[in-house]
C-alpha positions as CSV (number, residue, x, y, z in Angstrom):
1,M,118.4,-7.9,-15.1
2,R,122.2,-7.8,-15.5
3,Q,123.5,-5.2,-18.0
4,E,125.6,-6.7,-20.8
5,Q,129.3,-6.0,-20.7
6,P,132.0,-6.2,-23.4
7,H,133.4,-9.4,-21.9
8,D,130.0,-11.0,-22.9
9,I,130.7,-10.3,-26.5
10,K,132.8,-12.6,-28.7
11,Y,132.8,-10.1,-31.7
12,F,130.6,-7.8,-33.7
13,V,130.5,-6.9,-37.4
14,T,129.7,-3.7,-39.2
15,K,127.9,-3.1,-42.5
16,Q,131.1,-3.0,-44.5
17,G,132.3,-6.3,-42.9
18,S,134.8,-5.1,-40.3
19,T,135.0,-7.4,-37.3
20,Y,135.7,-6.0,-33.9
21,R,136.8,-7.9,-30.8
22,Y,137.4,-6.9,-27.3
23,L,140.9,-7.7,-26.1
24,P,141.8,-9.2,-22.7
25,D,143.4,-5.9,-21.7
26,G,140.1,-4.0,-22.2
27,R,141.0,-2.4,-25.6
28,S,139.2,-3.3,-28.9
29,Q,140.7,-4.2,-32.2
30,R,139.2,-4.1,-35.8
31,F,139.9,-6.5,-38.6
32,K,139.1,-4.5,-41.8
33,N,137.7,-7.2,-44.1
34,V,137.8,-5.0,-47.3
35,T,141.6,-4.6,-47.1
36,D,142.4,-7.8,-45.1
37,T,144.2,-5.8,-42.4
38,L,144.3,-6.0,-38.6
39,K,144.3,-2.4,-37.2
40,K,146.1,-1.3,-34.1
41,P,144.2,-1.8,-30.8
42,M,142.1,1.2,-29.7
43,D,141.7,2.4,-26.2
44,L,138.0,3.3,-26.3
45,I,135.0,2.3,-28.3
46,V,131.5,3.6,-28.1
47,F,128.4,3.4,-30.3
48,L,126.8,6.4,-31.9
49,P,123.0,6.2,-32.3
50,P,121.4,6.5,-35.8
51,H,119.5,9.7,-36.7
52,D,116.0,8.4,-35.9
53,W,117.1,7.3,-32.4
54,I,118.6,10.7,-31.7
55,Q,115.5,12.5,-33.0
56,N,113.3,10.4,-30.7
57,N,115.4,10.6,-27.6
58,S,116.8,14.2,-27.7
59,P,115.4,17.2,-25.9
60,K,113.2,19.2,-28.3
61,H,115.7,22.2,-28.5
62,L,118.3,19.8,-30.0
63,Q,116.2,17.9,-32.5
64,G,116.8,20.1,-35.5
65,K,120.5,20.1,-35.1
66,F,121.1,16.6,-36.4
67,G,119.8,17.0,-39.9
68,E,116.6,15.9,-41.5
69,N,117.5,12.2,-42.2
70,E,120.3,9.6,-41.8
71,R,122.3,10.9,-44.7
72,E,122.4,14.4,-43.4
73,F,123.3,13.1,-39.9
74,E,126.2,11.1,-41.4
75,R,127.4,14.1,-43.4
76,L,127.2,16.3,-40.2
77,L,129.3,13.8,-38.2
78,L,131.9,13.4,-40.9
79,Q,132.2,17.0,-41.8
80,T,132.5,18.1,-38.1
81,I,135.0,15.4,-37.2
82,W,137.3,15.7,-40.3
83,E,136.8,19.2,-41.6
84,E,135.9,21.8,-39.0
85,K,139.0,23.5,-37.7
86,G,139.4,23.6,-33.9
87,M,136.6,21.1,-33.3
88,E,137.3,18.2,-31.0
89,E,135.3,15.2,-30.1
90,R,135.1,14.1,-26.5
91,I,133.4,11.2,-24.8
92,C,132.3,12.2,-21.3
93,N,130.0,11.1,-18.6
94,E,127.2,13.3,-17.4
95,K,129.5,15.0,-14.9
96,G,131.8,16.1,-17.7
97,N,134.6,13.7,-16.9
98,V,136.4,12.7,-20.1
99,M,136.6,9.0,-20.9
100,L,139.8,7.9,-22.6
101,T,139.6,4.1,-22.2
102,N,137.1,1.4,-22.1
103,Q,138.0,0.9,-18.4
104,D,137.0,4.5,-17.8
105,L,133.6,3.8,-19.4
106,Y,132.9,0.8,-17.2
107,R,134.0,2.5,-14.0
108,T,131.2,5.0,-14.3
109,D,127.5,4.2,-13.7
110,S,126.4,7.4,-15.4
111,H,125.3,7.9,-19.0
112,I,127.9,8.6,-21.6
113,F,127.8,11.4,-24.2
114,F,129.6,12.3,-27.4
115,F,130.5,16.0,-27.4
116,F,131.7,18.3,-30.2
117,V,133.8,20.9,-28.4
118,K,135.3,24.1,-29.8
119,D,137.1,26.7,-27.8
120,E,136.3,24.6,-24.7
121,K,132.5,25.1,-25.3
122,A,130.2,22.2,-26.2
123,N,128.6,22.9,-29.6
124,L,126.6,19.7,-29.8
125,M,126.2,16.5,-27.8
126,F,124.2,13.3,-27.8
127,P,124.1,10.1,-25.8
128,V,126.1,7.0,-26.9
129,S,126.0,3.4,-25.9
130,K,128.8,1.6,-24.1
131,I,128.1,-1.7,-25.8
132,P,127.4,-2.5,-29.5
133,R,123.8,-2.1,-30.6
134,I,122.4,-3.1,-34.0
135,G,122.1,0.0,-36.2
136,F,124.5,2.1,-34.1
137,Y,127.8,3.4,-35.6
138,S,131.1,2.3,-34.0
139,Y,133.5,5.1,-32.9
140,D,136.9,4.1,-31.6
141,F,139.7,6.2,-30.3
142,R,143.2,5.9,-28.9
143,V,145.9,8.1,-27.5
144,E,149.2,7.8,-29.3
145,R,152.7,9.2,-28.9
146,F,154.2,10.9,-31.9
147,G,157.8,11.6,-30.8
148,D,157.5,14.2,-28.0
149,Q,153.9,14.9,-28.7
150,L,150.7,13.1,-27.7
151,G,148.1,12.8,-30.3
152,S,145.1,10.6,-31.0
153,E,143.7,8.4,-33.7
154,R,140.0,8.1,-34.1
155,H,137.7,6.2,-36.4
156,I,134.0,6.5,-37.1
157,G,132.9,3.2,-38.4
158,N,129.8,1.8,-40.1
159,K,126.6,0.5,-38.5
160,V,126.7,-2.7,-36.4
161,V,124.9,-5.5,-38.2
162,H,125.8,-8.6,-36.2
163,I,126.7,-9.2,-32.5
164,K,128.0,-12.7,-31.5
165,Y,128.0,-13.4,-27.8
166,K,130.2,-15.8,-26.0
167,D,127.2,-17.8,-24.9
168,G,126.4,-18.6,-28.6
169,R,123.7,-16.0,-29.3
170,L,123.8,-14.1,-32.6
171,V,121.9,-10.9,-32.8
172,E,121.2,-9.4,-36.2
């Protein structure tokens, strides 16, 4: 069976009504329905699994590190991403190669992981999906130049609730 690819997807929608589309150049773009704004295109998008999926698919020694329920898992993600000094997120394949674009994702046949890294050491990691899945959180990223400096913009979104395929299928 052929694995689905982003070019099979017309768009997907998250719980708060944001609509994401894959662009012809391989990037993704979000229309934020709540504010009626089209956001800048992002270079990379992956999908973070919900708490129960991680608990059921993680090695036993990691299972307690994601909180006791979905709310604790969301709080852990947001606090770690936005508040913990010196912590970085990295999207890597199983060989440790950093993925910066959707093209990078689709050039690798290996599994993809979300890493929290501090002082060049992985503090926590879990697998992510390359394509949208119902109930998974969107996480998009892009590298941006700020004058002489390179920086990044990242966004952790809400759970995917609808996926519309180009062949007409709608998955909810």
